[in-house]
matplotlib code that plots the C-alpha trace (Angstrom):
import matplotlib.pyplot as plt

x = [-0.2, 1.1, 2.2, -0.3, -2.8, -1.3, -1.3, -5.1, -5.5, -3.8, -6.3, -8.5, -7.8, -5.4, -4.4, -5.3, -6.2, -6.3, -7.5, -9.6, -9.0, -13.1, -15.6, -17.0, -15.1, -17.4, -14.2, -11.9, -8.2, -8.0, -11.3, -13.3, -13.4, -16.0, -18.6, -17.7, -13.9, -11.3, -9.5, -6.3, -3.4, -0.7, 2.3, 3.4, 7.0, 7.1, 7.1, 8.1, 7.6, 9.9, 12.5, 13.9, 11.6, 11.9, 14.2, 14.7, 14.5, 11.5, 9.7, 10.8, 9.2, 5.7, 6.0, 6.8, 4.0, 1.3, 1.0, -0.5, 0.9, 4.3, 3.5, 6.8, 8.4, 9.9, 12.5, 14.9, 18.7, 20.8, 21.6, 17.9, 17.7, 14.7, 15.4, 13.5, 13.2, 10.3, 11.7, 13.3, 16.7, 18.4, 19.0, 16.9, 17.1, 20.7, 24.4, 24.3, 22.9, 21.5, 18.6, 18.1, 17.8, 21.4, 23.2, 24.3, 23.2, 26.8, 26.8, 23.1, 24.1, 27.0, 24.7, 23.7, 20.2, 19.7, 22.1, 19.3, 16.7, 18.3, 22.4, 21.6, 20.6, 23.9, 24.8, 21.3, 21.3, 19.2, 17.1, 16.8, 13.3, 14.4, 15.6, 12.5, 10.5, 12.6, 12.4, 8.9, 8.1, 10.7, 8.2, 5.1, 4.1, 2.4, 4.0, 2.0, 4.6, 4.3, 5.6, 7.0, 6.7, 6.7, 8.5, 8.9, 8.0, 11.8, 11.7, 8.3, 9.7, 12.5, 10.0, 7.9, 10.8, 11.8, 8.4, 8.1, 11.9, 10.9, 7.8, 5.7, 3.0, 0.4, 1.4, 1.8, -0.6, 0.9, 0.2, 0.5, -0.6, 0.4, -2.2, 0.2, 2.8, -0.5, -1.2, 2.3, 2.0, -1.4, 0.6, 3.7, 2.0, -1.7, -1.4, -0.6, -3.5, -3.1, -4.3, -4.9, -3.7, -5.7, -5.2, -9.3, -11.9, -12.9, -16.2, -16.8, -14.7, -16.4, -16.4, -12.3, -11.9, -13.6, -11.5, -8.6, -9.5, -8.1, -8.3, -8.4, -9.0, -6.7, -7.4, -6.5, -8.2, -9.4, -10.8, -12.8, -14.7, -15.9, -17.5, -18.0, -20.4, -18.3, -16.8, -19.8, -20.1, -16.8, -17.3, -20.5, -18.7, -15.8, -13.1, -11.3, -10.4, -7.4, -7.1, -4.0, -2.2, -4.2, -2.1, -5.1, -7.9, -10.6, -9.7, -9.3, -12.4, -14.3, -12.6, -13.7, -17.0, -17.5, -16.0, -12.7, -10.7, -7.6, -5.6, -2.2, -0.4, 2.7, 1.8, 1.1, 2.0, -0.8, -3.4, -2.9, -3.3, -6.6, -8.1, -7.6, -9.6, -12.7, -12.5, -12.2, -8.2]
y = [-0.1, 3.4, 5.6, 8.2, 5.0, 4.4, 8.0, 8.1, 5.2, 6.5, 9.3, 6.5, 6.7, 9.9, 10.8, 14.2, 16.6, 15.5, 12.6, 14.3, 12.7, 13.3, 10.7, 12.3, 10.9, 12.5, 13.9, 10.7, 11.4, 8.5, 8.9, 5.8, 3.8, 5.9, 3.9, 2.2, 2.9, 0.2, -1.4, -0.1, -2.0, -2.3, -3.8, -5.9, -5.1, -4.1, -6.7, -9.3, -12.2, -11.2, -9.3, -9.2, -7.6, -4.3, -3.0, -0.2, -3.4, -4.7, -1.2, 0.1, -3.2, -2.5, 0.9, -0.4, -2.8, 0.1, -0.4, 2.5, 1.9, 0.5, -1.2, -1.4, -2.1, 0.1, -0.8, 1.4, 0.4, 0.6, 4.3, 5.2, 5.2, 4.0, 1.2, -0.8, -4.7, -6.9, -9.4, -9.1, -9.8, -9.3, -13.3, -14.5, -11.2, -10.4, -12.0, -10.5, -12.2, -10.4, -8.3, -5.4, -2.9, -4.0, -3.3, 0.3, 2.0, 2.0, -1.9, -2.1, -0.2, -2.7, -5.8, -7.2, -7.5, -9.0, -12.4, -14.5, -14.1, -14.0, -13.8, -10.8, -8.7, -9.4, -6.0, -4.9, -2.8, -2.4, 1.0, 3.2, 4.7, 7.7, 5.9, 4.2, 7.4, 9.7, 6.9, 6.3, 10.4, 10.7, 8.1, 10.1, 6.6, 6.4, 4.6, 2.3, 2.7, -0.3, 0.3, -2.6, -3.7, -1.6, 1.9, 4.6, 7.9, 8.8, 6.2, 7.2, 10.7, 9.7, 7.8, 11.2, 13.3, 11.1, 11.3, 15.0, 15.7, 13.6, 15.5, 12.7, 13.8, 13.7, 10.1, 8.2, 6.0, 4.9, 1.4, -0.9, -3.7, -1.7, 0.5, 2.2, 3.3, 4.3, 6.9, 8.1, 8.5, 11.0, 12.5, 13.1, 14.0, 14.7, 15.6, 11.7, 9.5, 6.1, 2.6, -0.2, -4.1, -6.7, -10.5, -11.1, -8.6, -6.9, -7.1, -3.5, -2.3, 1.2, 1.8, 0.6, 3.2, 6.0, 5.4, 5.6, 8.0, 5.7, 6.8, 2.8, -0.4, -3.2, -6.6, -10.0, -10.9, -14.4, -12.9, -10.1, -12.2, -14.1, -10.8, -8.8, -6.9, -4.6, -3.1, -1.5, -0.7, 1.1, 2.9, 4.3, 5.6, 6.9, 4.7, 2.5, -0.8, -2.5, -6.4, -8.1, -10.4, -12.3, -13.3, -15.6, -14.2, -15.9, -13.9, -10.9, -11.3, -12.1, -8.7, -6.6, -7.6, -6.7, -3.1, -3.1, 0.0, -1.7, -5.2, -5.9, -8.5, -10.0, -10.0, -6.5, -7.1, -10.2, -8.0, -4.9, -6.9, -8.6, -5.3, -3.8, -6.5, -6.1, -2.3, -2.7, -1.2]
z = [0.0, -0.7, 2.0, 1.5, 2.2, 5.4, 6.7, 5.9, 7.4, 10.5, 11.1, 11.9, 15.4, 16.2, 19.9, 20.4, 23.8, 27.5, 29.7, 32.1, 35.8, 36.0, 35.7, 32.4, 29.7, 26.9, 25.3, 24.9, 24.6, 21.6, 19.4, 19.0, 15.7, 13.3, 11.7, 8.5, 9.3, 9.4, 12.3, 13.5, 13.0, 16.0, 15.5, 18.5, 19.2, 15.8, 13.0, 15.5, 13.3, 10.4, 12.3, 16.0, 18.3, 19.7, 17.4, 14.6, 11.7, 13.4, 13.4, 9.9, 8.7, 10.6, 9.2, 5.8, 5.8, 6.7, 10.4, 12.1, 15.5, 16.9, 20.2, 22.3, 25.8, 27.9, 30.8, 32.8, 32.8, 36.2, 35.4, 34.6, 30.7, 29.4, 26.8, 24.9, 25.6, 27.1, 28.8, 32.5, 31.2, 27.8, 27.9, 25.2, 22.5, 23.0, 23.3, 26.9, 30.2, 33.3, 34.2, 32.2, 35.4, 36.6, 33.6, 32.7, 29.2, 28.0, 28.3, 27.1, 23.8, 23.1, 23.0, 19.9, 19.8, 16.2, 15.9, 17.9, 15.5, 12.1, 10.7, 8.4, 11.6, 13.3, 15.1, 15.4, 18.6, 21.4, 21.1, 24.1, 23.9, 22.3, 19.6, 19.1, 19.5, 17.3, 14.5, 14.5, 14.4, 11.4, 9.8, 11.2, 13.0, 16.6, 19.2, 22.0, 24.9, 27.4, 30.5, 31.4, 35.4, 38.2, 37.6, 40.6, 40.6, 39.3, 36.3, 35.4, 35.0, 32.6, 30.1, 30.6, 29.5, 26.5, 25.2, 25.8, 24.1, 21.2, 20.4, 20.8, 23.5, 20.7, 18.8, 21.9, 24.3, 27.3, 28.6, 31.5, 33.6, 36.6, 37.7, 39.9, 37.2, 34.8, 37.8, 38.0, 34.4, 34.6, 37.6, 35.6, 32.5, 32.2, 28.5, 27.8, 27.2, 29.3, 28.7, 30.9, 30.0, 31.0, 30.8, 32.0, 31.9, 34.9, 36.6, 35.4, 32.7, 32.7, 36.0, 36.5, 33.3, 35.0, 38.3, 36.4, 33.8, 31.0, 27.4, 26.3, 27.9, 26.3, 27.2, 25.8, 22.6, 23.9, 27.4, 25.2, 23.2, 26.1, 26.9, 23.7, 24.7, 26.8, 23.5, 23.2, 27.0, 26.9, 23.5, 25.2, 28.1, 25.6, 25.9, 23.4, 22.8, 21.5, 21.4, 22.2, 20.6, 17.6, 14.5, 12.9, 10.5, 12.4, 15.5, 13.5, 12.0, 15.2, 16.7, 14.0, 13.9, 17.8, 16.5, 18.5, 17.7, 17.2, 17.1, 18.4, 16.1, 15.6, 11.6, 11.3, 7.2, 6.9, 9.3, 7.2, 4.1, 5.8, 6.8, 3.2, 1.6, 4.2, 3.1, -0.5, -0.5]

ax = plt.figure().add_subplot(projection="3d")
ax.plot(x, y, z, "-o")
ax.set_aspect("equal")
plt.show()
């Protein structure tokens, strides 16, 4: 698909405005999917089925494929620099070992984060959050930033400073499983919309969304399909819904039918192709 078409589809779900702490969510920070609009494609850790996850090559492939958003994970180094990594340790996805929070930024930047995936990616570096956001900004993309694990106030402030310094406050949605971290994001940066990740569906997702001031409620796709009516309830409250992490056309179809706003996938190129067929592009 041509780049102009990608950007037109990206406008379906634009981050804008403030997340208000009040119970009234009439003006959401993440506009909901309009009638007739296609579902938004979110590349899980970039094009993680085609390139080493959470690296700039994976980001590049996802954007080139037409992904609207890049989902990424951030954790701090020992000296407080936010890096992009999913696991608690660097062992699985780099040539290093040990917990990321015990390694300095100088050490982390020297790691090979590509050889484990394929020889052609040898020498690929573990990106900092700043490098990741800068790359996506240059390519007019958007980022779903997951705060991975518990973060102190100082660590949250470091993430916020990076987002602001990279001029990405209007292109970032911050998500986490950790409610305390989300509250700290709201306190530090009320201009940033936040989303709650869930493995199961809360008894009352709307009440949870109001309590936390969420722009989006992001459950596991399989859990959401056990209670599909919650999507309409959340939309009525002005809360968007992103489902994770789904890689099969059968699941994409079911989630599209219940009108989720976005689907997070390891196969963004395939989902883009599937989505475009649904809307005749």
